[in-house]
C-alpha positions in Angstrom: 5.8 3.6 -15.9 6.4 -0.1 -15.1 4.3 -2.3 -13.0 5.0 -1.5 -9.3 4.4 -5.1 -8.4 6.8 -6.6 -10.8 9.1 -9.3 -9.4 12.8 -8.9 -9.0 13.5 -10.0 -12.6 10.5 -8.1 -14.0 8.5 -11.3 -14.0 5.5 -12.3 -11.9 5.1 -10.4 -8.7 6.1 -11.9 -5.4 3.3 -12.7 -3.0 2.1 -9.5 -1.4 4.7 -7.5 -3.2 2.2 -5.0 -4.8 0.9 -4.1 -1.3 4.4 -3.8 0.1 5.5 -1.5 -2.8 2.4 0.6 -2.3 3.1 0.8 1.4 6.6 1.9 0.8 5.6 4.4 -1.8 3.1 5.9 0.6 5.8 6.1 3.3 7.9 8.1 0.9 5.4 11.0 1.6 5.9 10.8 5.4 8.6 13.0 7.0 11.6 10.8 7.8 11.7 11.7 11.5 8.1 10.4 11.8 8.9 7.0 10.3 9.3 3.8 12.4 12.1 1.8 10.7 10.5 -1.5 11.9 7.2 -0.6 10.2 9.1 0.4 7.1 10.7 -3.0 7.0 7.4 -4.7 7.9 8.9 -6.5 10.9 8.5 -6.4 14.7 10.8 -4.3 16.8 12.1 -7.6 18.3 13.2 -9.0 14.9 16.6 -10.6 14.8 19.4 -9.2 12.7 18.8 -12.0 10.2 15.1 -11.2 9.9 15.9 -7.5 9.5 18.4 -8.2 6.7 16.0 -10.6 5.0 13.2 -8.0 5.1 15.5 -5.3 3.8 16.8 -7.3 0.9 13.4 -8.5 -0.1 12.0 -5.0 -0.1 15.1 -3.4 -1.7 14.6 -5.6 -4.8 10.9 -4.5 -5.0 11.6 -0.8 -4.9 15.1 -0.4 -6.2 15.0 2.2 -9.0 16.9 -0.1 -11.3 14.2 -2.8 -10.8 11.1 -0.7 -10.5 10.1 2.1 -13.0 7.5 3.7 -10.8 8.2 7.5 -10.5 8.3 7.3 -6.7 10.4 4.1 -6.5 13.6 6.1 -5.8 11.9 8.0 -2.9 10.5 4.7 -1.6 14.0 3.1 -1.8 15.5 6.1 0.1 12.9 5.5 2.9 13.8 1.9 3.0 17.5 2.7 3.0 17.1 5.2 5.9 15.2 2.5 7.9 18.0 0.0 7.2 20.7 2.5 8.2 19.0 2.8 11.6 18.4 -0.9 12.4 21.6 -2.2 10.9 23.8 -0.2 13.2 23.7 -1.2 16.9 24.6 2.4 17.9 21.9 4.0 15.7 19.4 1.4 16.7 20.0 2.1 20.4 19.7 5.9 19.7 16.4 5.3 17.9 15.1 3.2 20.8 16.1 5.8 23.4 14.4 8.5 21.4 11.3 6.4 20.9 11.1 5.6 24.6 11.5 9.3 25.5 8.8 10.3 23.0 6.6 7.6 24.4 7.2 8.9 28.0 6.5 12.4 26.8 3.3 11.4 25.2 2.2 9.5 28.3 3.0 12.5 30.5 1.2 14.9 28.2 -1.8 12.7 28.2 -1.9 12.5 32.0 -1.5 16.3 32.2 -4.3 17.0 29.7 -6.6 14.5 31.5 -5.9 16.3 34.9 -6.4 19.7 33.2 -9.7 18.5 31.7 -10.9 17.3 35.2 -9.8 20.6 36.8 -11.6 22.6 34.1 -14.8 20.6 34.6 -14.6 21.2 38.4 -14.0 24.9 37.9 -17.0 25.2 35.5 -19.2 23.4 38.1 -18.3 26.1 40.7 -19.2 29.1 38.5 -22.4 30.9 39.0 -25.0 30.7 36.3 -26.2 34.2 35.3 -29.6 32.9 34.1 -30.6 30.9 37.2 -28.1 32.2 39.8 -27.3 28.6 40.6 -24.2 26.4 40.3 -24.2 23.6 37.7 -22.8 20.2 38.0 
């Protein structure tokens, strides 16, 4: 297979391109629903449309199967394309943000619930009689 870090014309690699290709290749193993499109593109969630487009184009050249002979390049390109499909459409981007906020709220709620449950269990255990000493433990 070819060099995963080859530049767009097969020449010298772009600065940091080897790491970015490796990052995208690793992301090809992650289930699509677990991927954050902004992380895939290597940008902040607040990136402008121009920054998103620039990041997508730069990465697309690095992992496009016609430019990169790595066996997982096609899978990496599909991950990149899926991320771009989300962030390039205002409707899909909004849907993603709503889903992400709902998941974040669910995670926060579950964390609070589990913390309260842990406290309740500790308190319940402290009120149980000890069969060895017949006392209560705190």
